[in-house]
C-alpha positions, 0 to 999 in steps of 0.5 A: 500499499502506497503511503500518502504523500505528507502535508510537510511545508513546501519550504522544508524541502528546500536547502535554500530559497529562491535566487539565493540558491544559485551558484556563487557568482565566483564559482560560476565566473570560474566555470564560464571562464573556461567556455569558449563563446559562441560566435555568430552574426545573428547572435547578438547577445551571448555569454560574454558579459553574463547578461539576463538572456541571449538574443538572436536576430531573425530580421533587421527589425526583429530578435528573439530573446531566450532564457530560463530560470527555476528555483526551490520553494521561498514561501508555503503557499504553492500558487504563490510560489508558482507566481514568484517563479514565473514573475522572476523567469520573464523578468529576464526578458524585460530586462533586455527590453523585450516582450515575452511570447511563450513559455515552457514549464520547468518542474521537479517534484518529489511525487511520493512526498508531496500531493500532486494537487500542490503541483496543480497549484504551482502551475496554476500560479505560472499560468496566472502570470502568463495570463497577466503578462500577455504570454502563453505558457505551453507544456514543458518538461518534469522530473521526479526529485526529492527536492521541489523546483519550479520555473520557465523557459521564456521566449520573447522578442525585441527590436535589435536596435532597442536592446537593453544589456548589461554593457550599455551603461553610459558615462554620466547615466544615473542609476534607477532601481525599481523595486526595494531590496530585502527579499532574500532576507525576508524569504530566509525568514519566512523559511525560519518561521520568524518573518513578521507578517507585514514583512512577508506580505510586503516581500510577497508583493514586491516578488509577485509584481512583474516588470513590464512597466519598468522595462517599458519606461526604461526603453521610453526614457532612452536607457541602453543599460539594464538588468534585473536584480536577483540572486547576486545582489544589487552590488553583484549585478551592478559589478557585472554592469560596471565591468562590461560597460567600462564605468565606475559606479557610485551608490548613494546608500540612503537612497537604496530603498529597502523593504521595511523590517528587513534591516531589523531582521538583518540585525537579528542574524537572518541573512541567506548564505548567498548574501554573504557570498555575493559580498565576498565576490564584490569585495576586490572592486568595492570601496564601502566608503566607511559604511557599516558592514550591515549596509553592505550585506543589505545591498548584497542581499540576494534577491528573488524576482527583484527590480530593474537596475537601469541607467538613464541621462539625468535630464530623464530621471524625474520623468522616469520616477514619475512614471514608475512611482514608488519605491523606484529611486535614482540610487547613484550614477556612473562615470567612465572607469574600470568596474569599480563600485563606491558606497556613499 
């Protein structure tokens, strides 16, 4: 007789939450350094700069954007996890200035440990995001796995002349961040069962909010450099952008939006391991400006389904913030340089 699947919390099956499960950026860089980049005249964006997605030209006015993302449970409500994972995956298309077309489900599920009705809820959450963002979720692939995982492989499109990339920051740009930081700390607290209700609600609201509007505003404002802030934290993703763009970045720490209540959790010792790895990875290019280590760790917090980080000319900044509303903020600026980051 087959035992009934358990009713354990979803997060009990996860060794880490969301994008904090990513391989450490330093380890990933070592692996990728040994791979020869693909060269093809129609491959407009590949792996050279660690961009958010690949871009393949189909015609002079049309290119495909392809990406994938999946992770372990970071909340216990199955449909909410599905929504967060789907919003996170499609965010890579928005970070390239693109529009999603369709997606495939990626599923790992412990079929003897968790009821299949929960998997149906996860998939329903992903499908809801597809409807909201205007793309179809069509099939996918599943495996039986002791640790549940869910995400999407997403295909979108973008005009070849309006691609946003990691390498597109320009001397004199100001940096706009469209969501508050702190989801890594918040989801660590959720997994540990110590997250205040208001922090959980705010973090889930942030993670389930898609970046479609932010992408449209970035493109309309003339941005050329953008990324979404996920598992490598604000500092990790900014390092990649600064190096690829040939600029140095200054971050105004007090201007960076943070989810209310997250700092107090960090002060109490709640911090994902991925955030500490991110902080270590940027140490050699970072001037902390005498800021407290807790401030640095908040900026390195491993985000899941974070906002967009993009550069615009200073005369566009006020209009961009008016379009996006809070918590979007101008958090710093860039100048020609070699990839260093200074906190102020």
